[in-house]
C-alpha positions as CSV (number, residue, x, y, z in Angstrom):
1,M,133.9,92.8,50.0
2,S,137.4,93.7,48.6
3,E,140.1,91.1,48.1
4,S,143.3,91.3,50.1
5,N,146.7,91.0,48.4
6,G,147.0,87.5,49.7
7,E,143.6,86.5,48.2
8,K,144.6,88.0,44.9
9,K,147.9,86.1,44.8
10,S,146.2,82.8,45.6
11,G,143.5,83.4,43.0
12,V,140.6,83.3,45.4
13,P,137.8,85.6,44.3
14,A,135.9,87.5,47.0
15,S,132.6,86.2,45.6
16,I,133.1,82.7,46.9
17,F,132.7,83.9,50.5
18,D,129.1,84.7,49.7
19,K,128.5,81.1,48.9
20,N,128.0,78.0,51.1
21,L,131.7,77.6,51.4
22,V,133.3,74.3,52.4
23,V,137.0,74.6,53.3
24,Y,139.7,72.0,53.6
25,A,143.1,73.5,54.7
26,G,146.2,71.3,55.1
27,T,148.5,69.1,53.2
28,L,147.4,67.1,50.1
29,E,149.1,63.8,50.9
30,S,147.2,60.7,49.9
31,Y,146.1,59.8,53.5
32,Q,144.3,63.2,53.7
33,G,141.5,61.8,51.5
34,I,141.3,64.7,49.0
35,D,140.2,62.4,46.3
36,I,137.3,61.2,48.6
37,L,136.4,64.9,49.2
38,I,136.3,65.8,45.5
39,Q,134.2,62.7,44.7
40,A,131.9,63.5,47.6
41,F,131.5,67.1,46.4
42,V,129.9,65.9,43.1
43,S,126.8,65.0,45.1
44,V,127.1,68.1,47.3
45,A,127.2,70.4,44.2
46,K,124.1,68.7,42.8
47,S,122.2,69.0,46.1
48,D,123.3,72.6,46.7
49,P,124.2,74.8,43.7
50,Q,125.5,77.5,46.1
51,A,128.0,75.1,47.6
52,F,131.7,75.8,46.8
53,L,134.7,73.8,47.8
54,L,138.0,75.6,48.6
55,I,141.0,73.4,49.1
56,V,144.0,75.2,50.6
57,G,147.5,73.8,50.6
58,G,149.6,71.4,48.6
59,S,152.5,71.4,46.2
60,P,152.1,72.7,42.6
61,E,152.1,69.1,41.4
62,Q,149.5,68.0,44.0
63,T,147.4,71.1,43.3
64,Q,147.4,70.3,39.5
65,F,146.6,66.7,40.1
66,F,143.5,67.4,42.2
67,S,142.4,70.3,40.0
68,N,142.4,67.8,37.1
69,L,140.4,65.4,39.2
70,A,137.8,68.2,40.0
71,E,137.5,69.0,36.3
72,E,137.1,65.3,35.4
73,S,134.5,65.0,38.1
74,G,132.5,68.0,36.7
75,I,132.8,70.3,39.6
76,S,135.5,72.7,38.4
77,Q,133.1,75.6,38.6
78,Q,132.4,74.9,42.2
79,C,135.9,74.0,43.4
80,L,139.1,75.9,43.7
81,L,142.6,74.8,44.8
82,T,144.9,77.5,46.0
83,G,148.1,75.6,46.5
84,R,150.3,76.6,49.5
85,V,149.5,80.0,51.1
86,E,150.7,81.7,54.2
87,Q,149.4,80.2,57.4
88,S,147.6,83.4,58.3
89,L,145.7,83.4,55.0
90,A,144.9,79.7,55.3
91,Q,143.5,80.4,58.8
92,N,141.5,83.3,57.4
93,Y,139.9,81.1,54.7
94,A,139.1,78.3,57.2
95,N,137.5,80.7,59.6
96,R,135.3,82.2,56.9
97,A,133.9,78.8,55.8
98,K,130.4,77.7,56.5
99,V,131.7,74.2,57.0
100,Q,135.3,72.9,57.5
101,V,136.1,69.4,56.5
102,S,138.7,66.8,57.4
103,P,138.3,63.9,55.0
104,R,141.4,61.9,56.2
105,R,141.2,58.3,55.3
106,S,143.7,56.8,57.7
107,G,146.0,57.7,60.6
108,T,146.5,57.3,64.3
109,N,147.8,60.7,65.4
110,T,145.3,63.5,65.8
111,P,146.1,66.3,63.3
112,L,147.1,69.6,64.9
113,K,144.5,71.4,62.8
114,V,141.7,69.5,64.5
115,Y,142.3,71.5,67.7
116,Q,142.1,74.8,65.7
117,Q,138.9,73.5,64.0
118,L,137.4,72.9,67.5
119,A,138.3,76.5,68.5
120,S,137.1,78.2,65.3
121,G,133.4,78.2,65.9
122,V,132.9,76.7,62.3
123,P,131.0,73.4,62.0
124,L,133.2,70.5,61.2
125,V,132.7,67.4,59.1
126,A,135.3,64.7,59.7
127,T,135.8,61.1,59.0
128,R,135.2,58.6,61.8
129,I,138.7,57.3,62.1
130,Y,140.9,56.9,65.1
131,S,143.1,60.0,64.5
132,H,139.8,62.0,64.7
133,T,137.8,60.2,67.3
134,Q,140.5,60.5,69.9
135,V,139.3,64.0,70.2
136,L,136.0,64.3,68.2
137,D,132.6,62.7,68.8
138,D,129.1,63.2,67.4
139,N,128.4,66.1,69.8
140,V,131.1,68.3,68.3
141,A,131.3,67.3,64.7
142,F,129.5,65.6,61.9
143,L,131.4,62.2,61.8
144,V,131.2,60.2,58.6
145,E,132.7,57.1,57.1
146,P,135.8,57.8,54.8
147,E,133.9,57.2,51.6
148,P,132.4,59.6,49.1
149,E,128.7,58.8,49.7
150,D,128.8,59.3,53.5
151,L,131.1,62.3,53.3
152,A,128.7,63.9,50.9
153,R,125.8,63.2,53.3
154,G,127.7,64.8,56.2
155,I,128.6,67.9,54.3
156,I,125.0,68.3,53.0
157,E,123.6,67.9,56.5
158,A,126.1,70.4,57.9
159,L,125.2,73.0,55.2
160,S,121.4,72.5,55.4
161,N,120.8,72.0,59.1
162,E,122.1,75.2,60.5
163,T,120.7,74.7,64.0
164,E,122.4,71.4,64.5
165,A,125.6,72.7,62.9
166,Q,125.9,75.7,65.1
167,Q,125.2,73.6,68.2
168,K,128.0,71.2,67.3
169,A,130.3,74.2,66.7
170,K,129.4,75.7,70.1
171,N,130.0,72.3,71.8
172,A,133.4,72.1,70.0
173,Q,134.5,75.5,71.3
174,L,133.5,74.5,74.8
175,L,135.4,71.2,74.5
176,Y,138.5,73.1,73.3
177,Q,138.3,75.6,76.2
178,E,137.9,72.9,78.8
179,K,140.5,70.4,77.6
180,Y,142.8,71.6,74.8
181,S,143.4,75.3,75.1
182,R,146.9,76.7,75.8
183,E,145.6,78.0,79.1
184,V,144.6,74.5,80.2
185,Y,147.9,73.0,79.0
186,T,149.8,75.7,80.8
187,Q,147.9,75.1,84.0
188,K,148.6,71.3,83.8
189,M,152.4,72.1,83.4
190,I,152.2,74.4,86.4
191,N,150.5,71.8,88.5
192,L,153.1,69.2,87.5
193,L,156.0,71.6,88.3
194,E,154.5,72.5,91.7
195,F,154.0,68.8,92.5
196,V,157.6,68.0,91.5
197,T,159.2,71.0,93.2
198,S,156.7,71.6,96.0
199,T,156.9,75.3,95.1
200,P,154.0,77.4,94.1
201,I,154.5,79.0,90.7
202,K,153.2,82.5,90.0
203,R,152.0,83.4,86.6
204,S,153.0,86.7,85.1
205,P,150.3,89.3,84.4
206,G,148.9,89.2,80.9
207,S,150.1,85.7,80.3
208,E,146.5,84.4,79.7
209,S,145.7,86.9,77.0
210,S,149.0,86.3,75.2
211,Q,148.5,82.5,75.4
212,N,144.9,82.7,74.0
213,Q,146.2,84.8,71.1
214,S,149.0,82.5,70.3
215,S,146.6,79.5,70.4
216,N,144.6,80.9,67.5
217,S,147.5,80.2,65.0
218,L,146.9,77.5,62.4
219,N,149.7,74.9,61.9
220,L,149.2,73.3,58.5
221,K,152.7,72.1,57.8
222,S,152.3,68.9,59.8
223,S,148.5,68.5,59.6
């Protein structure tokens, strides 16, 4: 597999995509729990020598801070931080993961990226906090406590139990299609407008395909 120009610029070698790749893509603010993730991955790396952690996003200062933490934790050979990359490249990395992870330690608003993670078809490990459980449950994700030991357990389970992981990923896609897709949102808006105006609204030809395409974009700036 050859590397794209974007992959070369972000320093991501093509070889990591042959490993059991765990991807976090988003901001690196303290509430995102990146320190918890790195601490958890110490146990993951011991359990699975083929596991590799790719952390996508963050300012240069944040990237350096967490790179140092990974080195101090002894996982620098199984962990890479890219810093900020283009959204299309971040989405590419996330979609090529064996497992995606959202280690957020706190919050009440559901991150935008959770909806894209549901749609991706990639198994998800997420912390059992309100900002996640408004949307996620144990049928669609591996939910864990926001602490290193339980996060490690969830990642190891997602990597090792492929049957369960793929079933959760399929359930997640179905949930997205039924409740959170742009098509569903658009239909709700049409129903509301028709109720308010008492006028049927015709949808233009091809609108469904264009909406489905646009819904596959990954918004990391506010996630």
